[in-house]
KOLZANU-559806 format. One record per residue (C-alpha): y, z, x; residue in one letter. Coordinates in steps of 0.05 Angstrom, whole numbers, plus 32768, in hexadecimal, padded with zeros to 4 digits. Layout:
BEGIN
YZXa ...
This chain:
BEGIN
882687918852m 8844877F880Ep 8827878F87C9l 881A87588797v 88168762874Cd 87D587578728i 87D8874A86DEe 87A8877086B3i 87A287718668s 87B887B08642n 877987B28618s 877587DB85D9d 872987D385D3s 8700880B85B4i 86F0884285E5l 86A7885785F0p 8693889785CDd 868A88BC860Fe 86D188AA8624i 86ED88C085E1v 86C9890385E7a 86E1890E862Ef 872A88FC861El 8729892985E1r 87138964860Ae 874389538642a 877C89508610d 876A899585F5v 876989B3863Br 87A989918652v 87CD89A88612s 87B589F0861Dq 87CB89EE8665y 881189D68652l 88158A0C861Eq 87FD8A44864Bd 88238A30868As 88678A158674p 88898A2286B8r 88518A0486E2r 884A89CB86B0a 888F89AF86C1t 886F898D86FDa 8834897286D5f 883C893786A5v 87FC89138692p 87F888C8868As 87DF88A5864Cq 879688A7865Ff 877C8871862Fk 87AC883F864Et 879488518694v 874B884E867Fy 875588078665h 877687F486A7a 873C881186CFl 870C87EB86A2h 873287AB86AFa 872B87B686FAi 86E087BC86F0i 86DA878186C1d 8704875486EDg 86E0876A872Dn 87258776874Al 871687AF877Aa 86F887A387BEs 86CB87E087B4g 86C0881A8785n 86E5885587A5s 872288728781l 875388A98792c 878388C7875Fe 87C488DE877Ew 87E0891D875Eg 87A289228733s 87B6895B8705g 877C896686D6f 8756892E86F9g 874F890686B9v 875A88C286DAv 872A88D08713a 86F788E886DFs 870088AA86B5l 86F6888086F4a 86B688A68702s 869E889586BCm 86AA884C86CEl 867E8857870Ce 86B6885D8740f 86AB888F8778i 86E888B78765a 871188F18780c 875489118776g 8789893387A0i 87B58967877Ee 87E98997879Ai 87E089CE8765e 87A189F8876Eq 879E8A0B8724d 879C89C28711l 876689B58745v 873D89ED8724d 874889CF86DFe 8734898986F6s 86F589A38716r 86E189C886D7r 86EE898C86ABl 86C5895D86D7a 868D898F86DFe 8689899B8693d 867D8950868Af 864E894A86C5g 867C891B86ECl 867489168738p 86BE89188748v 86DC893D8783e 871F895F877Df 8745897F87B7v 878589A887BDq 87B8898A87EBg 87EA895287F6s 87D9890887EFf 880F88F68821i 87E888E0885Fp 87F0890588A0s 882A88E688C6g 884B88CA8888a 887B8903887Ce 88B588DB8899a 88A388A1886Cc 88A588CF8830a 88E988EC8843e 890588A78851e 88ED888E880Da 890E88C887EAy 895088BE8810a 895188738804d 8941887A87BAn 896D88B787ADn 893388D8878As 8942891A8767a 88FA8931876Dy 88D6895087A8s 8890895D878Cw 8870893487C3l 889289508800i 8867898B8810t 884989B58848d 880689B68824a 87C589A78846d 87B2895E884Fn 8787894A8814g 87648914883By 874B8946886Ee 872C896E8835e 870A892E881Bl 86F789198862q 871188D48851l 874E88AC8864d 877C88898833l 87668845884Ed 871F88538837e 8731884F87EDf 872C880F87C6d 87588827878Cv 878F885B878Av 87AC88748748f 87F088968742a 882188AA870Cy 886488AB8731p 889D88D68719w 88DD88AF870Ap 88F98898874Cg 88B888A28772e 8898885D876Ad 88BB884887ABy 8899888187D1l 8855887387B2i 8858882987C3t 887388378809s 883A88668819l 8807883687FCf 882487FA8821e 8821881E8864k 87E088458860y 87B18825882Ea 877D87F18842a 878C87A8883Be 8771879187F8g 877587D687D9a 879187DD8792l 87C9880B877Cl 87C7881C8732l 880588408717t 8817885986D3y 885E885486B8d 887788758678y 886E88608641p 882688468644e 88308811867At 8805880686B7v 881187DD86F5y 87DC87C38724l 87EE87AC876Ar 87C5879687A6r 87D6879F87EFk 87D3875B8812v 87E287408857s 882587218865e 
């Protein structure tokens, strides 16, 4: 099933105080992590969280999602999933690095956010061939997503097609893989929100032919 673009405004509206406080603390922790773990940090690049927050808010304001469940692929510090929770999504994140899962859990817990984070791969079971084909077709130089890690959906006890919104920040050359996985395994009507440097977001919906 194809994906269709949905236009959303890139609002620069004033952020609520609770969001400002959360993002300030998240920025401090992310900066400290990047300073303390320079080698591990090469596989972790955070998005511009204010931009993503405004996009999530636009989804809520426009009643664009078919439901209120969200999964963050490659969730890192879990900032996007936590922001989604603050907008009353039922949010979770799947992350390959256990230390980042630990960090995301601490951040969410410190702000009293009911977000679930699991260690594992967000590539659905049976989709390994799809991932390898996408890399080959796109000549991608990265291999962060091809992994023998546990299936993150089994940890969550949910399937990909049970989420109404998926957020991802693809590495350069990985957007093809992200969209391929979403097209094949997400539910019809689900939304894919992706961040693209610098400070650009794209929103697409899976529709029938």
